[in-house]
N, C-alpha and C positions, 0 to 999 in steps of 0.2 A: 504494500500500500504506500509506503514511504517512497519507494522507487518510482511509482507512477506519479506521485505528487511532484517529486523532484524533476522528472522528465517533462511534465506539463509546465512547470516553472521555467525550465531551461528553454523550452520551445517558445514560450511567451517572451522571454528576454531576447531571444535571437530574432523574433519577428519585430520587436519594438526597436531594435538597433537600426539606426540610419547609417548606411554605408558612407564613408568619407568620399568627398568629391575628388576625383583623380585629375591630375593635369596630364594632358597628352594631346595627340592629334585629334582634330575634330573632323568627322566625316558627316556630310549632310546628305540625306537620302531624299530624292525627289521622285514622287510617283507621277508617271505620265498617264494620259488618257487611254493609251493603247494597252495598258496593263504591264508595260515594261517599267523598270525602275532605273534611275540614274544615280550614280554616286558622285558627289562633288567633294573635292578637297581643295581648299584655298581658292574657291570660286572657279575651279576648272573641273569639267566633267571627265571622269576617268573611264577608260575602256576596261574590259575584263583583264587584259594583259597588264595594264598599268596598275590596276588594283592588286593583282597578284604580286607584282614587283614591290609595291609599297607594303603589302601585308607581310611578305617575306622579310623585309627590312625591319618592320615593327616587331615581328616575332623573334628575330635574332637579337634585337636590342632590348626586348622586353618592354617596349613602349605601350602604355595603355592607350586605348582608342575609345573616343566618345562618339557615339552614333546619335546624331541629332535628328529628331523626327519633327519636321515642320507640319503645320496643320494641313490635313488632306493627304499626307503620305500614307501609303498602304502598309499595314502590319506584315503582310506576307512578303513584301519587298524587304522590310527590315529583317525578317527571318532569313531570306535568301542571302542577304549581305552578311549576316552573322555566321551562317554556315560557310560561306566563301572565306571569310576571315579565319574561321576555325580550321578549315581545310589547309590553310597556309601556316597554321601554328599560332595565331593570335589567341591568347587565352584570357586577356583582361579587356573586356568590352563593357562600357557603361552606356546605357540607353537613356536619352534625355528627351522629354517631350517639350519642345521649345514653344509650340503653339503659335507660330507666326507663318505667314504665307511664304512659300518658297520663292 
């Protein structure tokens, strides 16, 4: 009984903890009307090859990546980008809902 209470307390504490904001590269995801998504870095749209090159560099250096979701961007697009980053070894991704027009 005490173990169950301790486990419940530990889960509540971990859910209440706010993760610290990480400093790193910001990627802006923009959803297009055709269902495709674009990745922008420093106001430049990246191709799949360019994203792979940057993701490889970020993974090797351990650079955290912030994925900004502007208003209207598709969640499936965010998932695709996260999986692409993960495929290239990026392990620290922070998702931010910016709430502004792309």
